[in-house]
C-alpha positions as CSV (number, residue, x, y, z in Angstrom):
1,M,4.0,-8.2,-87.2
2,N,4.0,-7.4,-83.4
3,K,7.0,-9.1,-81.1
4,P,4.0,-11.6,-79.7
5,S,3.4,-13.0,-83.7
6,L,7.0,-12.5,-84.4
7,F,8.2,-15.2,-82.5
8,A,5.0,-17.6,-82.5
9,C,6.5,-19.4,-85.6
10,L,9.8,-20.0,-83.8
11,L,8.2,-21.7,-80.8
12,L,5.8,-23.8,-82.7
13,L,8.8,-25.2,-84.7
14,A,11.2,-25.4,-81.6
15,V,8.5,-27.3,-79.7
16,A,9.2,-31.6,-79.7
17,F,6.4,-33.4,-81.2
18,D,5.3,-36.8,-80.8
19,A,5.4,-38.9,-84.1
20,G,1.7,-39.3,-84.0
21,A,1.2,-35.2,-84.3
22,A,1.5,-33.5,-87.6
23,D,4.3,-30.9,-87.5
24,P,3.0,-27.8,-88.0
25,I,2.7,-26.0,-91.8
26,L,4.7,-22.6,-91.8
27,S,5.2,-20.2,-94.9
28,S,8.4,-20.0,-96.1
29,A,7.2,-16.4,-96.4
30,D,6.5,-15.8,-93.3
31,I,9.7,-17.2,-92.0
32,L,11.6,-15.2,-94.1
33,A,9.6,-12.1,-93.0
34,Q,10.4,-12.6,-89.6
35,Q,13.8,-12.7,-90.6
36,R,14.3,-9.4,-92.5
37,E,12.5,-8.3,-89.4
38,I,15.1,-9.5,-86.6
39,R,17.9,-8.5,-89.3
40,A,16.6,-4.8,-89.8
41,G,16.2,-4.4,-85.8
42,M,19.8,-5.8,-85.5
43,D,20.9,-3.1,-88.5
44,A,19.6,-0.2,-86.1
45,R,20.4,-2.0,-83.0
46,T,17.2,-1.5,-81.7
47,D,15.6,-2.7,-78.3
48,R,17.1,-6.2,-77.8
49,Y,20.1,-5.6,-80.1
50,V,21.7,-3.0,-78.9
51,D,24.3,-4.8,-76.6
52,M,24.5,-7.6,-78.9
53,P,27.8,-8.9,-79.4
54,R,29.3,-9.1,-83.2
55,S,30.0,-12.2,-83.1
56,T,26.5,-13.5,-82.1
57,R,25.3,-11.1,-84.8
58,K,27.6,-13.0,-87.4
59,R,25.8,-16.2,-86.3
60,I,22.6,-15.0,-86.7
61,L,23.4,-13.6,-90.0
62,A,24.6,-16.7,-91.3
63,D,22.0,-18.8,-89.9
64,Q,19.7,-16.3,-91.6
65,D,21.6,-17.0,-94.9
66,R,21.5,-21.0,-94.3
67,L,17.5,-20.5,-93.8
68,A,16.8,-19.0,-96.9
69,V,19.0,-21.2,-98.8
70,L,16.9,-24.0,-97.5
71,L,14.0,-22.5,-97.9
72,D,14.4,-21.5,-101.4
73,G,11.6,-22.4,-104.0
74,K,9.3,-23.8,-100.9
75,A,6.0,-22.6,-100.3
76,D,5.8,-24.0,-96.8
77,T,7.6,-26.3,-94.2
78,S,5.5,-29.2,-95.6
79,Q,7.5,-29.4,-98.7
80,L,10.6,-30.0,-96.9
81,D,12.0,-33.8,-96.2
82,P,12.5,-34.6,-92.4
83,S,16.5,-33.6,-92.2
84,T,15.9,-30.3,-93.8
85,L,13.1,-29.8,-91.8
86,D,15.4,-30.6,-88.7
87,E,17.9,-28.2,-89.9
88,V,15.2,-25.4,-90.4
89,V,13.9,-26.0,-86.8
90,S,17.5,-25.9,-85.3
91,L,18.4,-22.7,-87.1
92,L,15.2,-21.0,-86.0
93,A,15.9,-22.6,-82.6
94,S,19.3,-21.1,-82.6
95,I,18.3,-17.6,-84.1
96,D,15.5,-17.5,-81.0
97,A,17.9,-18.0,-78.3
98,A,20.5,-15.9,-80.0
99,V,17.8,-13.0,-80.0
100,N,16.0,-13.7,-76.7
101,R,18.7,-15.1,-74.5
102,T,22.3,-15.1,-73.5
103,G,24.7,-17.8,-73.5
104,D,24.4,-21.3,-74.2
105,E,20.9,-21.8,-74.7
106,R,20.4,-23.0,-78.2
107,L,18.4,-25.8,-79.2
108,I,20.0,-29.1,-80.9
109,C,17.3,-31.2,-82.6
110,T,17.5,-34.6,-83.8
111,R,14.9,-37.3,-84.7
112,E,15.2,-40.3,-82.4
113,A,13.4,-43.5,-82.4
114,R,11.4,-44.3,-79.9
115,I,11.8,-47.1,-77.3
116,G,9.6,-50.3,-78.6
117,S,8.4,-48.4,-81.6
118,N,9.6,-48.0,-85.4
119,Y,8.2,-44.1,-85.2
120,M,10.6,-41.2,-85.2
121,T,10.2,-38.2,-82.5
122,R,11.8,-35.0,-82.8
123,V,13.8,-34.4,-79.5
124,C,15.0,-30.9,-78.8
125,R,18.0,-30.3,-76.0
126,T,20.3,-27.4,-75.2
127,P,24.0,-28.6,-75.2
128,S,24.0,-28.6,-71.5
129,Q,21.2,-31.1,-71.2
130,L,23.5,-33.0,-73.9
131,R,26.4,-33.3,-71.8
132,E,24.5,-34.3,-68.6
133,Q,22.8,-36.7,-70.4
134,Q,26.5,-38.4,-71.8
135,A,27.7,-38.0,-68.5
136,S,25.1,-39.7,-66.8
137,G,25.2,-42.3,-69.2
138,Q,28.8,-42.6,-68.8
139,K,28.2,-43.1,-64.9
140,L,25.8,-45.6,-65.5
141,L,28.2,-47.5,-67.3
142,R,30.9,-47.5,-65.2
143,D,28.8,-48.2,-62.2
144,E,27.7,-51.3,-64.1
145,T,31.0,-52.6,-64.9
146,S,32.4,-52.1,-61.7
147,G,29.9,-54.5,-60.3
148,I,31.3,-57.3,-62.5
149,N,33.5,-59.8,-60.4
150,C,36.0,-62.0,-62.1
151,G,38.1,-64.4,-60.6
152,D,40.4,-67.5,-61.6
153,K,37.8,-70.0,-60.0
154,N,34.5,-68.8,-60.6
155,G,34.4,-66.7,-63.7
156,C,32.5,-63.6,-63.9
157,I,29.4,-63.0,-61.7
């Protein structure tokens, strides 16, 4: 399998889809074959794996082992329940981030309800995006609570 197609499946799974759109169905055998190629490259220390830190290698190997367990006995990703599919997507994104980038660029995927709807949407964010979102939410809450003026005579306004 050539390098552009090697990560094509990873890219497809890592993208967040709207609830109305169908998730791509990928063969478990194809995913596991890609992981074997990555493992072989790490063992041979070729190309992008030459300067990879030992801790990153260990994390990739652990993610690959977990992925193999999740996909065991499944022909494709359509046979996975939503939470398992989310975990598979997160593992693939984590492996992809470790292989292709450095730093804190892994994706954390969750299923979130859309406002005003009962449909769930898969949303993938980096840890830095999650921290920024949490900080902005806390700032908004502080700003709202600081605008409340309470006095003995008037109560709160």
